Structure formats: structure tokens, C-alpha cells
C-alpha positions in Angstrom: -167.1 85.6 339.1 -164.4 86.2 336.6 -163.6 89.0 334.1 -162.0 89.6 330.7 -159.1 92.0 329.9 -159.3 92.9 326.2 -156.5 94.6 324.4 -158.5 96.0 321.6 -157.6 96.8 317.9 -156.4 93.5 316.9 -157.9 92.3 313.6 -158.9 88.6 313.2 -158.0 86.3 310.7 -158.9 82.4 309.9 -161.7 80.1 310.3 -164.1 79.5 313.0 -166.7 76.8 313.6 -169.8 77.6 315.7 -170.9 75.6 318.5 -173.8 73.7 318.6 -177.1 75.5 319.5 -177.8 76.3 323.0 -181.5 77.4 322.5 -181.8 73.8 321.0 -180.0 72.1 323.3 -182.4 73.2 326.1 -185.3 72.0 324.6 -183.7 68.5 323.5 -182.3 67.7 326.8 -185.8 68.4 328.5 -187.3 66.2 325.9 -185.2 63.0 326.9 -187.5 62.9 329.8 -190.4 61.5 327.6 -188.7 58.1 327.4 -187.1 55.6 329.7 -184.6 54.6 326.9 -181.3 56.1 326.1 -181.2 59.5 324.2 -177.9 60.5 322.6 -177.2 64.2 321.7 -174.3 65.2 319.4 -172.8 68.6 318.7 -173.5 69.8 322.1 -172.1 73.0 323.5 -169.7 72.9 326.7 -171.5 75.9 328.3 -172.6 76.5 331.7 -176.4 76.7 331.1 -176.1 73.3 329.3 -173.8 71.7 332.0 -176.1 72.9 334.9 -179.1 71.6 333.0 -177.6 68.1 332.7 -176.4 68.5 336.3 -180.1 69.3 337.3 -181.4 66.1 335.6 -178.4 63.9 336.9 -180.0 64.9 340.5 -183.2 63.9 339.3 -182.1 60.4 338.8 -181.4 60.4 335.1 -178.3 58.3 334.1 -175.8 60.6 332.4 -172.6 59.4 330.2 -170.3 62.1 328.6 -168.7 60.2 326.0 -167.1 63.3 324.7 -167.3 67.2 325.6 -169.8 67.5 322.7 -171.6 64.3 323.2 -173.9 62.9 325.9 -176.3 60.1 326.5 -179.0 60.6 329.0 -181.6 58.0 330.2 -184.4 58.9 332.2 -185.4 55.3 333.4 -186.2 56.2 337.0 -186.9 59.8 338.4 -186.5 60.6 341.9 -189.5 62.8 342.7 -188.3 63.4 346.4 -185.2 65.5 344.8 -187.8 68.1 344.0 -188.6 68.9 347.5 -184.9 69.6 348.0 -183.1 73.0 348.3 -180.4 71.5 345.6 -183.5 71.4 343.4 -184.8 74.6 344.0 -181.5 76.4 343.7 -180.4 74.7 340.5 -183.6 74.9 338.7 -184.0 78.7 339.5 -180.8 79.8 338.0 -182.1 78.2 334.5 -184.6 79.9 332.1 -184.6 76.6 330.1 -185.5 74.2 333.3 -189.3 75.2 332.9 -189.4 73.2 329.9 -189.3 70.0 332.0 -192.8 70.4 333.0 -194.4 69.2 329.8 -192.3 66.1 329.6 -192.6 65.1 333.1 -196.4 65.6 333.7 -196.9 63.8 330.2 -194.9 60.7 331.4 -195.5 60.8 335.2 -198.5 62.9 335.5 -196.5 65.2 338.0 -194.2 68.0 337.7 -192.6 70.6 340.3 -191.0 74.0 338.9 -189.6 76.8 340.9 -189.7 80.5 339.4 -187.1 79.9 336.5 -183.9 82.3 336.3 -182.2 83.4 333.3 -181.1 86.7 331.6 -182.5 90.0 333.3 -183.6 91.5 330.1 -187.2 92.5 331.4 -190.6 90.6 332.2 -190.6 87.0 330.6 -194.0 85.6 331.6 -194.8 81.8 331.7 -198.5 82.4 330.9 -198.3 80.6 327.5 -196.6 77.4 329.3 -199.1 77.2 332.1 -202.2 78.0 330.1 -201.3 75.5 327.5 -200.5 72.9 330.0 -204.1 73.9 331.6 -205.8 73.0 328.6 -204.4 69.7 328.2 -205.6 69.0 331.7 -202.8 69.8 334.1 -203.8 71.4 337.3 -201.5 73.9 339.1 -200.7 74.6 342.6 -198.3 77.3 343.7 -196.9 77.4 347.1 -194.8 80.7 346.2 -191.5 78.7 345.9 -192.3 75.4 344.0 -195.0 75.2 341.3 -196.6 71.9 341.2 -198.5 70.5 338.3 -200.4 67.5 338.4 -203.1 65.8 335.7 -205.5 63.9 338.0 -207.5 62.6 334.9 -204.8 62.5 332.6 -203.7 64.8 329.5 -206.4 65.2 326.8 -205.9 66.5 323.4 -207.6 70.0 322.5 -207.6 72.9 320.1 -205.8 76.2 321.4 -204.6 79.3 319.9 -201.2 80.5 321.9 -201.5 84.3 323.0 -197.8 84.7 321.8 -195.5 82.5 319.6 -193.4 81.5 322.5 -190.7 79.2 321.6 -190.2 77.6 324.9 -193.8 77.8 325.6 -194.5 75.9 322.4 -191.8 73.3 323.0 -193.4 72.7 326.5 -196.7 72.0 325.1 -195.7 70.0 322.1 -193.6 67.9 324.6 -196.9 67.4 326.8 -199.1 66.7 323.7 -197.3 64.2 322.1 -198.4 61.7 325.0 -201.9 63.4 325.7 -204.8 61.1 324.7 -206.4 62.1 321.3 -205.5 65.1 318.9 -203.9 68.4 320.0 -204.0 71.5 317.3 -201.8 74.3 318.4 -202.4 77.6 316.2 -200.0 80.4 316.7 -197.2 78.0 317.6 -193.5 79.1 317.3 -191.9 77.7 314.0 -188.1 78.5 314.5 -185.5 76.1 313.4 -184.9 74.9 317.0 -188.9 73.9 317.2 -188.5 72.1 314.0 -185.5 70.0 315.4 -187.4 69.4 318.3 -190.7 68.2 316.3 -188.2 65.9 314.3 -186.7 64.5 317.3 -190.0 63.8 318.8 -191.1 62.1 315.5 -187.9 59.9 315.4 -188.9 58.6 319.1 -192.2 58.0 317.7 -194.5 60.7 318.3 -197.1 61.9 315.3 -196.7 65.5 314.5 -197.9 67.2 311.6 -197.5 71.0 310.4 -193.8 70.9 311.3 -192.3 74.0 310.4 -195.6 76.0 310.4 -197.4 77.9 312.9 -200.2 75.2 313.0 -199.3 71.9 314.7 -201.4 68.8 314.6 -200.4 66.0 317.5 -201.9 62.6 317.9 -200.8 61.2 321.3 -199.1 58.4 321.5 -198.9 56.0 324.9 -195.0 55.5 324.6 -191.9 57.1 322.9 -188.3 55.1 322.7 -185.1 56.4 322.6 -183.2 58.1 319.9 -179.9 59.7 318.3 -180.3 63.8 317.5 -177.7 66.3 316.2 -177.8 69.8 317.2 -177.7 72.4 314.7 -175.1 75.2 314.7 -176.0 77.9 316.9 -177.5 80.6 314.7 -176.7 83.4 317.4 -172.9 82.6 317.5 -173.0 82.8 313.5 -174.6 86.4 313.7 -171.9 87.3 316.6 -169.3 86.3 314.5 -170.5 88.1 311.3 -170.7 91.0 313.4 -167.5 90.6 315.4 -165.7 90.5 311.8 -167.1 93.8 310.5 -166.8 95.8 313.7 -163.0 94.7 314.1 -162.2 95.0 310.0 -161.3 91.4 310.0 -161.2 88.6 307.4 -163.0 85.6 308.8 -164.5 82.2 307.8 -167.8 80.7 309.5 -167.5 77.0 308.8 -170.3 74.8 308.6 -172.5 77.8 309.6 -176.0 76.1 308.7 -176.7 78.8 306.2 -180.0 77.2 305.2 -181.0 77.6 309.0 -180.3 81.1 309.3 -183.2 82.7 307.9 -183.2 86.6 307.5 -180.2 87.0 309.6 -177.5 87.2 306.8 -179.9 89.8 305.1 -180.2 92.0 308.3 -176.6 92.3 308.7 -176.2 93.3 304.6 -178.6 96.0 305.2 -176.0 97.8 307.5 -173.2 97.3 304.9 -171.7 94.1 305.9 -170.3 92.0 302.7 -170.1 88.1 303.0 -170.3 85.2 300.5 -171.5 82.2 300.9 -169.3 78.9 299.9 -171.2 75.7 300.3 -172.0 75.6 304.1 -169.5 78.4 305.1 -169.7 82.0 305.3 -166.7 84.3 304.3 -166.5 87.8 305.5 -163.8 90.0 303.7 -161.8 92.6 305.8 -163.8 96.1 305.4 -162.5 99.2 306.3 -166.1 100.7 306.0 -169.7 99.5 305.8 -172.6 101.6 305.0 -176.3 101.2 306.2 -178.8 101.2 303.7 -182.0 103.3 304.0 -185.6 102.4 302.9 -186.5 103.1 299.4 -188.2 106.2 300.4 -184.9 107.5 301.6 -186.1 107.3 305.3 -183.6 106.0 308.1 -183.4 102.2 308.4 -185.3 100.4 311.1 -184.1 96.9 312.8 -186.5 95.5 314.8 -186.7 92.1 316.3 -189.9 89.7 315.6 -191.2 86.1 316.1 -189.5 83.8 313.4 -189.0 84.0 310.7 -188.5 87.7 311.6 -185.2 89.0 312.9 -184.4 87.2 316.2 -184.1 89.2 319.5 -181.0 87.4 320.7 -179.0 89.5 318.0 -180.3 92.8 318.4 -177.7 93.7 321.1 -174.9 92.7 318.5 -176.3 94.3 315.5 -176.8 97.3 317.5 -172.9 97.4 318.7 -172.0 96.7 315.1 -173.9 99.8 313.7 -172.0 102.1 316.1 -169.2 101.8 313.6 -171.0 101.8 310.4 -171.5 104.8 308.1 -175.0 106.1 308.6 -177.9 106.1 310.8 -180.4 103.0 311.9 -183.1 103.0 314.4 -182.7 99.7 316.6 -186.2 98.6 317.9 -186.2 95.8 320.6 -189.9 95.0 321.0 -190.1 91.8 322.8 -188.0 92.7 326.1 -187.9 96.1 327.8 -184.4 95.8 329.5 -182.4 94.5 326.7 -180.9 98.0 325.6 -180.0 99.2 328.8 -176.4 98.1 328.4 -175.9 101.0 325.6 -175.1 103.1 328.5 -171.4 101.3 328.3 -171.0 101.8 324.4 -171.9 105.8 325.0 -169.3 105.7 327.7 -167.0 104.0 325.2 -167.8 107.0 322.6 -170.6 105.6 320.6 -173.1 107.8 319.6 -176.3 106.5 320.6 -179.5 108.2 321.6 -181.6 105.8 324.0 -185.3 106.9 323.1 -187.1 104.6 325.7 -186.5 101.2 326.9 -187.2 99.8 323.4 -185.8 102.0 320.9 -182.2 103.3 320.4 -181.1 105.6 317.5 -177.5 104.7 316.4 -175.4 107.3 314.6 -172.4 105.5 313.0 -168.8 106.7 313.2 -167.7 104.9 310.3 -164.3 103.8 311.9 -163.3 107.5 312.0 -163.0 107.4 315.9 -162.2 104.4 317.6 -164.5 103.4 320.7 -162.3 103.8 324.0 -161.5 100.9 326.5 -163.5 100.9 329.9 -164.5 98.8 332.6 -167.9 97.3 332.3 -170.0 94.7 333.4 -172.0 91.9 331.3 -175.6 92.2 332.1 -177.1 89.2 330.1 -175.5 86.5 327.5 -176.0 88.6 324.5 -175.1 92.0 325.8 -171.9 90.5 327.3 -170.8 89.3 323.9 -171.9 92.7 322.3 -169.6 94.5 324.7 -166.8 92.0 324.0 -167.1 92.9 320.2 -167.0 96.8 321.2 -163.9 96.2 323.4 -162.2 94.1 320.5 -162.6 97.1 318.2 -161.8 99.9 320.8 -158.5 101.6 321.4 -156.8 100.7 324.6 -157.7 98.0 327.1 -161.4 97.1 328.4 -162.0 95.1 331.4 -165.5 93.1 331.5 -166.8 91.9 334.8 -169.5 88.9 335.3 -168.3 86.9 332.6 -170.2 84.1 333.8 -173.1 85.7 331.8 -171.0 85.2 328.7 -169.8 81.5 329.8 -173.5 80.5 329.7 -174.0 80.8 326.3 -170.5 80.9 324.5 -167.8 78.0 324.9 -164.2 78.9 325.2 -164.9 82.2 323.6 -161.6 83.6 324.7 -159.4 80.7 323.5 -161.4 80.7 320.3 -161.2 84.3 319.6 -157.5 84.4 320.5 -156.6 81.7 318.1 -157.9 84.0 315.6 -155.6 87.0 316.7 -157.6 88.6 319.7 -155.8 89.8 322.9 -158.5 88.4 325.6 -157.0 87.4 329.1 -159.2 85.8 331.8 -158.6 87.4 334.9 
């Protein structure tokens, strides 16, 4: 596994274009299994997780054509079900959290699906109950041999009413992809409604699905017998946009984020404004001026600001790590409350070693006392524990005094394409070693 050597203290200047949305891409790629016809996906990020998922589908027999690095054509005209019994499938699928979303499409179209325990970031428990229970309500039967979970639909899938126990994005996606080919009507209440799920539903409609209530937490789906091919373009990655906003503020840089997809960002810009970051919207671009200082707001009664994650349209948990590190150089104090994953704040010990003033109250809460750029963080050697914490540490290292080394950068490469090259073109000093 490689490492980054970062020389801190360099300001960035210029324009950067966010990649296509990673989380949307995982859903869209899995949805291609619902049809025997060609599905073309544009604005695809060239990152490890996406490339590994495409490679997994290729092993299953899906025809893959990569026209350009950001455009792929997938055609699942035939699936090799013997491949699901191989060690190659188990290893590849186990490395990907998003691989679980193949179950819905496969059982909908073929009446059978296999899935080993999926991998992904080590950020705490990430149960699959919503996926399994939802598919079972549609008629799936599960048999777990300890390594590979097999699902069948001996009597076919049948629509029903279900109230999800949590608004799981991947769980909702899995259930929706199964329900579009289930007999009758399916009603899903407490469905996730983030933009990437909306994009998935719109794509499925373009393939011939019948989905009502798109964009709300109440979806009504009338099953069809067949879906056809389509062309789909991914949104800009909102997590990259948020990362670049925080990076500009933390390093005192002047940055323009082009084609940011502002209409799809929800509360994200407002949350960064609440910790004092100035920004202007120009058409679909976000301009962040160079700031020597940014000051955290308080609540109206003067109490300390709390920033917490929540299901959409709340603040996405994928940006909690980013906003925490940016708060270390703000003026003022903020309480970061990570509600959804109990291990996601464990990277803050590295920030404390760099000189940040943070009190980790418990696995879910961290009190950050901003240094207001009076004292720079200092460079150290550290390791990236997951995608988002890895980029948070990269942001910290870029603002720090001296040289930092970040190990295990495969974690960062899983979610951010060519991040070192793109940032170096703006003035950063990042070397891959």
C-alpha cells in the first residue's frame, strides 16, 4: 500500500471540477443487472471502488466496454452463476460495501442471488437488516452458510407495503431495484430520499419502471416484467464538493469549484457557512475566497454550535470528518456529533498529535476548540483509516507546518480520483511514495 508525502503550508489557487458521484455510481452500476440490454454510464469516477465493482461484474459475465475513463457501457445479457461459487467472487465482493446492492437486481431478474459479507470502511457496525428484511417481504428466502449468503425467490417476488426501520440509502436502493420487477404494487415508507437515490429512480423510470413519489420518503412502485437499456449521467460528487470547500478554508486558499451541482447539495453549503466559511454561487460554480480567519456561529441563545449528521436532507455523515478537521482552525468552539457510526471519530487522535485542540467525549462526540490559525498544526506520520477520514487527514497535512506522511492511501484512492495530481495542479505539494 502506498503513502503520500505532503509538504504543508502551500495555498491553492485556481479551478477544480468534482468527479462523478461515487455513491450514485455504485447504485447505477448494480442497476445495469436488471436488463439484458446495454446501459451507458457517463461522468464515472475513475476510482478503486468503482473499478473493482466493474471488474466484479465482468467476472460474472457482464460485457464491459470502457469508451473513455469516465464512460462505460455495461450489458448483462448473460450471467455466469457458477462464478458465484468461486474464491475470486468471494474475495472481490467482500472488499466492496456496495456489492450488496447486486442482490436486488439479481433476484428480481433471475430469482437467485449470492452475496458474501461485504467490506468497505471500518467505521463501526453497518448492518444489513434493512436489505434482507425488505427483500424477504418481497418474497426472497435467504440461506446463509457462513461465507456466502444465497437468496432465492421460489414463488417469485410480490409487491407489498413496508415501513423501513431505518432510511438506509443502500437498503432502499436494493429494495427499489427488486420491487421494480416484482408482481403488483410495492409501497416503501421511510425510504431514503437523497439525490443519488433520486437519480437511481429516474434511471429506472427511463428503463421502463413505474415509480411514484421520487424524491420523497414514500415510494410507490408498480412492477413490470421487463426493463430496457438506457444512458445515464452521474451527478457531481457532493462529498468531493464539501471536501474542497473545507480544504480551501483550512489552507486559506482561493478556489472555484466548477459544475458543483449546487441544486443537489442540500444543507451542505449552509453547514460550512455556519463555521464561518464564505462562499459565492456563480451559476453552478462555487467560489471560495481566501480567508485568513473564519469564525464559528453560536446558536441564537449563545450556546455552543452543534453539528450532527442525519439522514437526507440532514447533513451527510460522509462530511463529518471533513467539517471536524476544518473546525480545528476556526475561531470558536463546535461540538461534532457523529450519530450514525460509532468508529468514525477515532481518527481525531492523529489531529491531536498534530496540535489540534479536541476533546473526544465518547465514540460519537468530539468537542473542537478552534486555533484560529494562530498556531499551525504540525506534520506527523499517520495512517488513513477510511476514505473520508483519510481526506480529512490530507486536508490537515496540507495546512500543517512541515512534512506529513499518510500511509494506507488505498483508502483515499477508493473514493477520490487522481487527488494528488489534481491538487498539485492548484499549488499543493503532494508526492506519492
